[in-house]
N, C-alpha and C positions, 0 to 999 in steps of 0.2 A: 528846222524851219517850221514844219507843221506844228510841232509842239509849242513853239513861241506864239504862233497865231492863235492856237486854242487857248493858251494862257491869257492872251490879251482879251479874247472874247469872254472868257470866264470872269475876268476882272471887271469888264464893262457890264456884264450881267449883274454882278454883285452890287455895283454902284447903282444900277437902275432899280434893283429891288430895295436897296437901303434908302435911297431918296424917295422912292414911291411909298414905302411904309412910313417914313418920317412925315411926308406930306399928308398921308391919310390920317395919322395920329394928330397932327397939328390942326387939320381941318375939323376933325371930330371934336378936338378940344375947344376950338374957337366957337363951334356951333352949340356947345353945351352950356349949362348953367353951373357956375362955380360957387361952391359953398364957402370958400375962403378967398375972397378977392385979393387980399394982401399977399397971397402966395402965387398969383397968376404967373409972374415972370419965371419963377422957379419951375412951375408946372410946365410951361412951354419949353423951357430948356431941357427938362427931363424927357418930354415927348420927342423932341428932335434928336436928343442923344440916343434914346432907346432905339430909334429907327436907323440912324446913321451908323451905329456900331455894328450893324449887320454886315457891313462891307467886309469885316474881318472874320466872318463866321467859318470860312473854310480853313483859315490859318490857325485860329485860336477859338474853337467852338466852345470850350468850357468858360473861357473868359467872357465871351459874348453872352453865353447863357447867364452868367452871374450878373453882368452889367444890365442886360435887358430886364432881368427879374428885379434888380434894385430900382431901376428907373420906373418900372410898373408900380411897385409899392410906393415909390416916392411921389409920383404924380397922383396916385389915388389919395395919399395922405394930404397932398396939396389941394384937394377938392376937385380933381379932374376925373370924372366917372367915365373913363375911356377903356375899352377892352385891351387886354395885354396882347395885341397882335404881334408885336416884335418878339415877345417871348415865345410865341408859338413857332415862329421861324427859327428861333434859336434852339428850341427843343428838337425840331426836325433835323437841324444841322448836327447837333450833338449826338443824337441817336444814330444818325447816318455815319458819323465818325466812330461809332462803337462805344460811346460813353453812356451806356444804359443805366447803370447803377447810380452814377452821379446825377443824371438827368431826373431819375425817379425821385431821388432824395431832394433835389432842388425844387421839383414841382410840388412835392408834399408841403415843403416849407412855404412855397408861393401860395398854395391854396389856403394855408392857414393865415398868412399875413395879409392877403388882399382884403378879405372881409373886415379884418381889424383896422386896416388903414382907411377903408371907406367909412367905417363907423366912427373912427376918430375924427375924420373930416366932416362927418355929418352929411355926406353926399347923397345918402338915401336912407330913408327910415320907413319904408313902406310895409314892414312887417316880416315875420318869420317865413311866410310862404315865398315871398319874393326872394329872400336871401337864399333859401334852399334851391329855388329854381335857377338862380344865378350861379350858385356853386356847382350844380349839376351840369349846367351848360359849359362852364369853364373847364370842368373835369373832362367832359366829352371832347372838347376841342383839344385839350392836352393829349388825351389818348389818341385822337385822330392824327395829330402832328407826330407823336412818337411812333405810331404804327406806320405812317408813311415813310419816316426816316429809316425804320428797321426794314421795311420791305425793300427799299432801294438799296440799303446796305447789303442785304442778302443777295439781291440780284447782281450787284457789282462783284460780290465775293464769288458767286457762281460763274460769272463771266471771266473773272481772273483765273479761277480754277480750270475752266475749260480752255482758256488760252495757254495756260501752263501745261496742261495735258497735251494739247496739240503740239507745242514746242518740244516736249519731252518725247512724244511719239515720233516726230520728224527727226529729232536728233538720234533716237535709237535706230530708226530705219537707215539713216545716213551712216551710222557706225556699222550696222550690219552689212550694208552695201560695200562700204570701204573694206571691211574684212573679207568679204566675198571676192572682191577684185584682187586683194592681196593674195588670197589663196589661189585664184586662177593664174595670176602672174607667176607665183612661185611654182605651181605645178607645170605650167606650160613652157616657161622660159628658163628657169634655173637649171634644169637638167641639161638642156641643150647648150647653154652658155658655158656651163661647167665642163662639158665634153670638149668644146672648142678651146677653152683655156688650158685644160690638161693636155690635149693633143699638141697644141702649139708649144707648150712648155717642154714636153717630151722631145718634140722635133728639134727645138733649139738646143736642148741638152745633148741629144745624140750627135748633132752636127758639130758642136764644140768639142765633144769627147773624141770625135774622129779627126779633129783638126781641120775641119772644112769651114769655109767662110759661110756664115749664116746669111741667107738672103734678107734684104731689107723688108721685103714683103712679109716674110715669116715673122720678123721682129715686130712689124706693124700689127700683124694678126694677134700676136701674143699680147701686145700692149692694149689693143682694142678689147681683147677678151678680159684682161684685168679691169679696164675701165668699165666695161659693160657689167662686170660682176659688182663693182663698187656702186655704179649707178642703180642697178637693180636692187641691191641691198638698201640703199638710201631711199629708193621709191617705196619698197615694202615697209620700211620703218615709218616713212611719212604717211602711208595709208593706215598703218596700225596705230599711229599716235594722233591725238586730237590737235596738238599744236606743235608740229615738228619743226626742228631747226633746219633752215635751208642748207643742203649739203654743198652746193656749188654756187660760186658767184664771180665777181670781177677778178678776184685774186687768182682764179683758176683759168682765166682765159689764156694766159701765156702757156699753160700746159697744153691746151688744145692746139695752139699754133705750133708748139714744139713737136707735138705728136704728128701733125700734118707734115712737118719737115721730115720726120722719121719715115713717113710713108712715101717720100719722094717728091713732095710738092714744095716748091720754093715759096714759103709763106713768111710774111712779115707782119709785125704788130706795131702800130703807132698809136700812142696815147697823147692827146692834145688837151690843153686847158688845165686849170688847177683842180686837182682831184679833191672831191669832198664826199662825205657820206651820202649814200642814197638808200632808199628803202630796200629791204631784203627781197621783196617781190620784183623790183626792178633789176637788182643784181642777178637774180635767178633767171629772169627773162633774157638779159644780155648774154649770159652764159649759154642758154639754149639756142639763141639766134646764131651765135658764132659756131656752136657745135653742129647745128643742123646745116648751116651754110657750108662749113668745111667738109662735112660728110657728103653733101650733095656734090660738091666739087670733085671729091675723090671718086665718087661712084659714077657720075654722069657727065661731067664737064670735059673730060680729057684735057685738062688745063695743066700748064707748066708752072704758072705762078698764081699766087693769091695774096691779097693784102687785106688786113683787118685794121680798121681805124675806129678808135673810140674817142669821142670829143666831149669833154666835160664843159657844159655851158651853164649859165646861172640858173636857168629854170628847166633845162632839158638835158638828157643824155642821148647823144647821137651815136649810132653804130652804122658802119658801112663795111661791107665785105664785097670785094671785087675779084674776079678771076679773068683769065685770058682764054677761056675755053671755047668750045665750038658753038655756043649759042649766038644767034644772029638777030638783029633788031627787026628784020622783016618776017620773023617766025614767032608767032604768039606762044608764050610758054604754057605748058599744061601744068596747072597747080597740082602738086602731089600732097600727100598727107603731111609731109614735113612743113611745106609752105603754109598750108592751112592751119597747122598747129601754131606756127610762128605768128600768123595774123591774129588768131584768137587770143594768144597771150598778150600781144601788143594792144589790141583793141580793148581788152579787159582792163588795162592800165590807163586807158585814155590816150594812147599814143597812135602813131601812124606808121604804116609799113609799106614800102614799095619794093617789089621784086620783079625785075624785068631785064631783058638783054640790053647790052650797051651798044651804042652806035658803032664804036670802034671794034666791036666783037667782045665776046665774053658775057658774063652775067654779073649783075650787081644786086645786092640786098641792102636796103637802107631802112633804118628805123629811128624814130624819135620818140623818146619816152619822157613824159613830164615827171619832174622830181621836185621835192620840197627840201631845200637844204637844211640839214640839221647841225651844221657846224660851219 
């Protein structure tokens, strides 16, 4: 949006300059004495064209340089002794765009043709001293216009280089921080999770080898260890990669519900609406909301049942997780790290999250995430 407004302002500025230069040239031409009256109409047309063509100097600086130069030579030959103001603007624009060699070559040709055109029209014959002074003045103005264009080009180049350097520095620092976090997670969590996973695997193996019934809690611990290992590996890969592929999404919500059942919770999953593709970030957030909600139910709610409902709507994806735990509506919930994390994820996507006790008892987590349908 900002870029569009700046483009409109730049275009309006170009038109103001072009019309202003054209008007200046025409007024100067009208106030002067013309040595060839039969070419007045042609001269006025060249004066106007030389000014108005400046509106395209940003898009086609070399074309504008050539056109303004030819117009200047043309109206000088038509008997209009008017300074080549439009050509100076064109020189500035061409040098600013980086076309220095072409601009110098064109200006040398201009300095040679303008006196010849003036002499051919007989517009001034005041002697060699005047011609020399006029040539020196034109050369000085050309050098000034070229120098101004080159100075601004160098300033813009330095500004671009500084911006690129800042972006590269910020990106490098972000990469270093991401790798640092990955190393910290690896050092602090991988070992402990691996121990839990190995110990639970051994316990299940020994129990089955002895012919004993494996407790559901032990199976849930083993599965949680496996899942934690997968999640940690995916997180570490995401931190180490610049554009990681999301490891979990809507297709894996059923696994979360099934795992909750394995842990002794009577969990159900209901999907409503016509399924359509949603952004990967939304899929990832839905998975995390369901995962965190079921984890909180298992840890804190003392619930017997839980329901997960996903509703595909035209412009939103709604998620609701209910349980029949010990939470009561007259007791304000204390937001933990999990709930805060969910709220941050949902807010970052422009959605809304509500997490509160239900009037009939238990707890509910509701989220609505805006989506743009891709199919």
